[in-house]
C-alpha positions as CSV (number, residue, x, y, z in Angstrom):
1,M,-20.2,-48.6,-13.0
2,S,-20.1,-48.2,-16.7
3,I,-18.3,-45.2,-18.2
4,F,-19.3,-43.7,-21.5
5,I,-17.2,-41.0,-23.2
6,F,-19.0,-38.5,-25.8
7,S,-17.1,-36.4,-27.9
8,T,-17.6,-34.2,-31.4
9,S,-14.9,-32.4,-32.6
10,F,-14.8,-29.8,-35.6
11,S,-11.5,-29.2,-37.3
12,L,-9.2,-26.9,-35.4
13,I,-11.8,-24.7,-34.7
14,C,-13.9,-26.1,-31.7
15,S,-14.7,-29.4,-30.2
16,W,-16.7,-30.7,-27.2
17,F,-16.6,-34.1,-25.3
18,A,-18.7,-35.7,-22.2
19,L,-18.3,-38.4,-19.9
20,S,-21.6,-40.1,-19.2
21,P,-22.0,-43.3,-16.6
22,F,-25.4,-43.9,-17.8
23,L,-26.3,-45.5,-14.4
24,E,-29.6,-46.3,-14.9
25,W,-29.0,-48.2,-18.2
26,A,-26.1,-49.9,-16.7
27,L,-28.0,-51.4,-13.4
28,A,-31.0,-52.3,-15.1
29,V,-29.6,-55.5,-16.6
30,A,-27.2,-57.5,-14.5
31,P,-23.5,-58.1,-16.2
32,P,-22.7,-61.8,-17.3
33,K,-21.4,-63.7,-14.8
34,T,-17.6,-63.7,-16.5
35,Q,-16.4,-60.7,-18.0
36,S,-13.0,-59.3,-18.9
37,S,-11.5,-57.0,-16.3
38,K,-10.3,-54.5,-19.2
39,P,-13.1,-52.3,-20.4
40,N,-15.0,-53.0,-23.8
41,I,-14.3,-49.8,-26.0
42,I,-16.7,-48.7,-28.5
43,F,-15.8,-45.5,-30.7
44,I,-18.6,-44.2,-32.8
45,H,-17.2,-41.7,-35.8
46,A,-19.8,-39.2,-37.1
47,D,-18.8,-37.8,-40.5
48,D,-18.9,-34.1,-41.0
49,L,-21.2,-33.1,-38.0
50,G,-21.7,-29.5,-37.5
51,W,-21.4,-28.0,-34.0
52,N,-24.7,-26.6,-34.3
53,D,-26.3,-29.8,-35.4
54,V,-27.3,-31.5,-31.8
55,S,-29.9,-30.1,-29.6
56,F,-27.7,-29.9,-26.5
57,H,-25.8,-27.0,-28.2
58,G,-29.0,-25.1,-28.5
59,Y,-30.3,-25.7,-31.7
60,N,-34.0,-26.0,-31.0
61,E,-35.3,-27.7,-34.2
62,S,-33.1,-30.5,-34.0
63,R,-33.6,-33.2,-31.6
64,T,-31.1,-35.7,-30.8
65,P,-31.9,-37.0,-27.4
66,N,-29.5,-39.6,-27.1
67,I,-26.6,-37.9,-28.0
68,D,-27.6,-35.4,-25.6
69,R,-28.3,-37.8,-22.8
70,L,-24.4,-38.6,-23.1
71,A,-23.9,-34.9,-22.8
72,S,-26.3,-34.1,-20.1
73,D,-25.1,-37.0,-17.6
74,G,-21.6,-36.3,-18.6
75,V,-18.6,-34.1,-18.6
76,V,-18.0,-31.5,-21.6
77,L,-14.7,-31.0,-22.5
78,N,-14.2,-28.0,-25.1
79,G,-10.4,-28.3,-25.6
80,Y,-10.6,-31.6,-27.5
81,Y,-9.5,-31.1,-31.1
82,A,-9.4,-32.9,-34.7
83,Q,-8.2,-32.3,-37.7
84,Y,-9.8,-30.4,-40.6
85,M,-10.7,-32.9,-43.0
86,C,-11.5,-37.0,-43.1
87,T,-8.3,-38.4,-43.7
88,P,-6.0,-36.3,-41.6
89,S,-8.4,-36.7,-38.8
90,R,-8.4,-40.4,-38.9
91,A,-5.0,-40.8,-39.4
92,A,-4.5,-38.8,-36.1
93,L,-6.9,-40.8,-34.4
94,M,-5.3,-44.4,-35.7
95,T,-1.6,-43.3,-34.7
96,G,-1.8,-40.8,-32.3
97,K,0.4,-38.5,-34.4
98,Y,-0.2,-35.1,-35.9
99,P,-0.7,-35.9,-39.8
100,T,2.4,-34.1,-40.6
101,R,4.3,-37.1,-38.9
102,T,2.5,-39.5,-41.3
103,G,2.5,-37.6,-44.5
104,L,-1.5,-37.5,-44.7
105,Q,-1.8,-33.6,-43.8
106,H,-2.7,-32.5,-47.4
107,H,-6.5,-32.8,-48.1
108,V,-7.8,-36.3,-48.5
109,L,-7.4,-39.4,-50.1
110,R,-8.6,-39.8,-53.6
111,N,-10.2,-43.1,-55.0
112,A,-7.4,-45.2,-56.3
113,E,-4.6,-43.0,-54.9
114,P,-1.5,-44.9,-54.6
115,R,-0.7,-43.9,-50.9
116,G,-2.1,-44.3,-47.7
117,L,-1.5,-44.6,-43.8
118,P,2.3,-45.8,-43.6
119,L,2.7,-49.3,-43.0
120,H,5.3,-49.0,-40.5
121,E,2.9,-47.1,-38.5
122,K,1.5,-49.2,-35.6
123,I,-2.1,-48.1,-35.1
124,L,-4.9,-48.1,-32.4
125,P,-6.3,-51.7,-32.7
126,Q,-2.6,-53.3,-33.3
127,H,-2.0,-51.9,-29.8
128,L,-5.3,-53.1,-28.6
129,K,-4.7,-56.6,-29.9
130,E,-1.7,-56.7,-28.1
131,A,-3.7,-56.2,-24.8
132,G,-5.9,-58.7,-25.5
133,Y,-8.6,-57.1,-27.4
134,I,-11.0,-58.6,-29.9
135,T,-11.1,-55.9,-32.7
136,H,-13.8,-55.1,-35.0
137,M,-14.5,-52.1,-37.7
138,I,-17.5,-51.0,-39.2
139,G,-18.0,-48.2,-41.8
140,K,-15.7,-45.8,-43.3
141,W,-11.8,-46.5,-43.3
142,H,-10.2,-43.6,-45.8
143,L,-6.7,-44.4,-45.0
144,G,-5.6,-46.2,-48.2
145,Y,-6.5,-49.3,-49.7
146,Y,-4.4,-49.3,-52.9
147,Q,-2.6,-52.6,-51.7
148,K,-4.4,-55.2,-49.6
149,R,-1.8,-54.7,-46.8
150,M,-3.0,-51.3,-46.1
151,T,-6.6,-52.3,-45.4
152,P,-8.2,-52.8,-42.0
153,T,-8.1,-56.5,-41.7
154,N,-4.0,-56.2,-42.4
155,R,-3.7,-53.6,-39.8
156,G,-4.9,-55.1,-36.7
157,F,-8.8,-55.5,-36.9
158,D,-10.3,-59.0,-36.9
159,S,-13.3,-58.3,-39.0
160,F,-14.1,-55.3,-41.4
161,F,-17.7,-54.5,-42.9
162,G,-17.8,-51.2,-44.5
163,Y,-16.1,-48.9,-47.5
164,Y,-12.7,-48.0,-48.2
165,S,-13.0,-44.7,-50.0
166,G,-14.0,-40.9,-48.5
167,M,-17.8,-41.3,-49.1
168,A,-20.7,-43.5,-50.8
169,D,-24.1,-43.4,-51.7
170,Y,-26.2,-44.3,-48.6
171,Y,-28.1,-47.0,-50.7
172,N,-26.0,-48.2,-53.6
173,Y,-22.7,-47.8,-51.8
174,T,-20.9,-46.1,-54.8
175,M,-18.8,-43.1,-54.6
176,T,-19.7,-40.7,-57.6
177,A,-19.1,-37.4,-56.6
178,N,-16.0,-35.3,-57.7
179,I,-14.2,-38.3,-59.4
180,A,-13.4,-39.4,-62.8
181,E,-15.7,-41.8,-64.5
182,E,-13.0,-44.7,-64.6
183,Y,-13.0,-44.7,-60.8
184,I,-16.4,-44.9,-60.1
185,A,-16.8,-48.4,-58.7
186,F,-19.0,-50.2,-55.9
187,D,-17.3,-49.7,-52.4
188,L,-19.1,-52.1,-49.5
189,W,-16.9,-54.6,-48.4
190,E,-17.0,-57.8,-45.7
191,N,-13.2,-58.6,-44.8
192,H,-12.1,-58.6,-48.5
193,Q,-15.3,-59.5,-50.0
194,S,-17.6,-57.1,-51.7
195,V,-21.0,-57.5,-50.8
196,R,-24.0,-56.5,-53.1
197,K,-26.6,-58.3,-51.4
198,Y,-26.8,-55.2,-48.9
199,I,-27.6,-52.6,-51.9
200,G,-30.8,-50.6,-51.1
201,E,-30.3,-50.6,-47.1
202,Y,-29.9,-47.6,-46.0
203,A,-26.1,-47.0,-44.5
204,T,-26.6,-45.7,-41.0
205,E,-29.0,-48.5,-40.2
206,L,-27.1,-51.2,-41.8
207,F,-23.8,-50.1,-40.2
208,T,-25.7,-50.0,-36.8
209,K,-27.3,-53.3,-37.4
210,K,-24.0,-55.0,-38.2
211,A,-22.6,-53.1,-34.8
212,I,-25.2,-54.7,-32.5
213,G,-24.5,-57.8,-33.9
214,R,-21.0,-57.6,-33.1
215,I,-22.1,-56.6,-29.4
216,N,-24.2,-59.3,-29.1
217,D,-22.1,-62.0,-30.6
218,H,-19.1,-61.1,-28.6
219,N,-17.6,-63.6,-25.7
220,Y,-16.9,-61.0,-23.1
221,E,-14.4,-63.1,-21.6
222,K,-12.2,-61.0,-23.8
223,P,-12.5,-57.3,-23.7
224,L,-14.1,-55.7,-27.2
225,F,-13.0,-53.0,-29.2
226,L,-15.5,-51.8,-31.7
227,Y,-14.7,-49.0,-34.2
228,L,-18.3,-48.0,-35.9
229,S,-17.3,-45.2,-38.4
230,H,-20.4,-43.7,-39.8
231,L,-21.2,-42.6,-43.3
232,A,-23.8,-39.9,-41.8
233,P,-24.3,-37.0,-42.0
234,H,-21.5,-36.6,-45.0
235,F,-23.1,-35.7,-48.3
236,A,-23.8,-38.9,-50.7
237,N,-23.3,-37.7,-54.3
238,A,-23.6,-34.7,-56.6
239,Y,-27.2,-35.2,-57.7
240,D,-28.8,-36.5,-54.3
241,P,-26.2,-35.3,-51.7
242,V,-28.6,-35.4,-48.4
243,Q,-30.3,-39.0,-48.3
244,V,-32.2,-40.1,-45.7
245,P,-35.4,-42.2,-45.5
246,Q,-38.6,-40.3,-45.5
247,K,-39.5,-41.4,-41.8
248,Y,-36.7,-39.3,-40.4
249,V,-37.7,-36.3,-42.4
250,D,-41.3,-36.5,-41.3
251,R,-40.2,-36.0,-37.5
252,F,-39.2,-32.2,-38.5
253,P,-42.1,-30.7,-40.2
254,D,-41.4,-27.3,-38.6
255,I,-38.3,-26.7,-40.4
256,A,-39.0,-24.9,-43.5
257,H,-35.9,-25.5,-45.4
258,E,-35.8,-28.5,-47.4
259,G,-32.1,-29.0,-47.4
260,R,-31.8,-28.5,-43.6
261,R,-34.8,-30.3,-42.9
262,K,-33.4,-33.6,-44.6
263,Y,-30.0,-32.9,-43.4
264,T,-31.5,-32.7,-39.9
265,A,-33.1,-35.9,-40.4
266,T,-30.1,-37.7,-41.3
267,V,-28.5,-36.5,-37.8
268,A,-31.7,-38.1,-36.4
269,A,-30.8,-41.7,-37.8
270,L,-27.3,-41.1,-36.4
271,D,-28.6,-40.3,-33.0
272,D,-31.1,-43.1,-33.2
273,S,-28.0,-45.2,-33.8
274,V,-26.6,-44.4,-30.7
275,G,-29.3,-45.0,-28.7
276,Q,-29.3,-48.4,-30.0
277,I,-25.9,-49.0,-29.5
278,M,-26.5,-48.2,-25.9
279,E,-29.6,-50.2,-25.6
280,A,-27.9,-53.4,-27.2
281,L,-25.1,-53.0,-24.3
282,R,-27.6,-52.5,-21.6
283,L,-29.4,-55.7,-22.8
284,K,-26.3,-57.6,-23.2
285,G,-25.2,-56.7,-19.6
286,A,-22.0,-55.4,-20.9
287,A,-22.9,-51.5,-20.1
288,N,-21.0,-51.6,-16.6
289,N,-17.7,-52.3,-18.4
290,T,-17.7,-50.4,-21.7
291,L,-16.1,-47.2,-22.7
292,V,-18.0,-45.6,-25.4
293,V,-16.7,-42.6,-27.6
294,F,-18.7,-40.6,-29.9
295,S,-16.7,-38.0,-32.0
296,S,-17.0,-36.1,-35.3
297,D,-14.1,-36.4,-37.4
298,N,-14.4,-32.7,-38.6
299,G,-16.6,-29.7,-38.7
300,G,-19.7,-29.9,-41.0
301,A,-19.6,-29.4,-44.8
302,G,-22.2,-26.8,-44.9
303,A,-22.8,-24.1,-47.6
304,E,-19.9,-22.2,-46.4
305,R,-17.4,-25.0,-47.6
306,G,-19.4,-24.7,-50.9
307,L,-18.5,-21.3,-51.2
308,E,-14.8,-22.6,-51.6
309,F,-15.3,-26.0,-53.2
310,G,-18.8,-25.7,-54.9
311,P,-21.2,-28.5,-54.8
312,P,-22.0,-31.1,-53.4
313,F,-22.6,-30.1,-49.8
314,T,-24.7,-30.6,-47.1
315,F,-26.8,-28.0,-44.9
316,A,-24.5,-28.5,-41.7
317,S,-24.5,-25.7,-39.1
318,N,-21.4,-24.7,-37.7
319,W,-22.7,-21.4,-35.9
320,P,-21.6,-19.7,-34.1
321,L,-18.1,-20.7,-34.9
322,R,-16.3,-19.6,-38.2
323,G,-15.2,-21.9,-40.9
324,A,-16.4,-25.4,-41.7
325,K,-14.9,-28.8,-42.8
326,S,-11.9,-28.1,-44.7
327,S,-11.3,-24.7,-43.1
328,Q,-7.9,-24.3,-41.0
């Protein structure tokens, strides 16, 4: 029986978690004749997803059927907590330690900042490598890159496709929000090589395509660990903070507020990604031996965050909970 874990956690104010077997998906395709006895692990990380941004939490204007399915078929746990911002949360995930133990409890890493997750820390992919896993990462790192040895492929991942910093434009992969001009640079990498050929492809779809490629190409005689760390639904930049193709926006004509309508569309694209990952596992015959985790790194960066930090911000909703991303 395949086991899927679903969770989203918002700062220290709230969280949710669900365990879902997806039996009908797993049984629809026979598993490969030769598979590792150890389960594959796929961790899907959303960035700044709000509590009220998914329909199974009661938000009736949003439609997130794939995420909802994980929750409805599984177990919801409300005692799973993450940290209040990106870097502290990701450091805790990778090390299993409070960020005060790694020196990353204060805000987030800035572009070109000469620090990161300490190199003496043995992190999740390194432990899994010792257990025989093939490890791949796609998406956001945000744990330091000022030295090559601090980047993902030097810290236990067999491959990396994504960006090192805290955010990026969803199409040109350049971070411009709240940073000095001299630190603005292109930030999309395949291992240690910049890859400009993907400029113009929407990040959520690109990262999903790369993840499905890893699922399809993997030799399941060895277990797979895939960390899919999405940009969505984090804001993109100051001049166009919520970026999403129009085809997703068109799904929500009844949402009157333009910002909330576009933001809900970014979540819909993320939900599609979850569904496509699940379908890829089913078609590969790997669903019956795969553990899938879905989590947000912290709370949504809605207008209440903008009151404290100013723009840019998204139109995420953490209702009925107090606070937002960055609140403690």
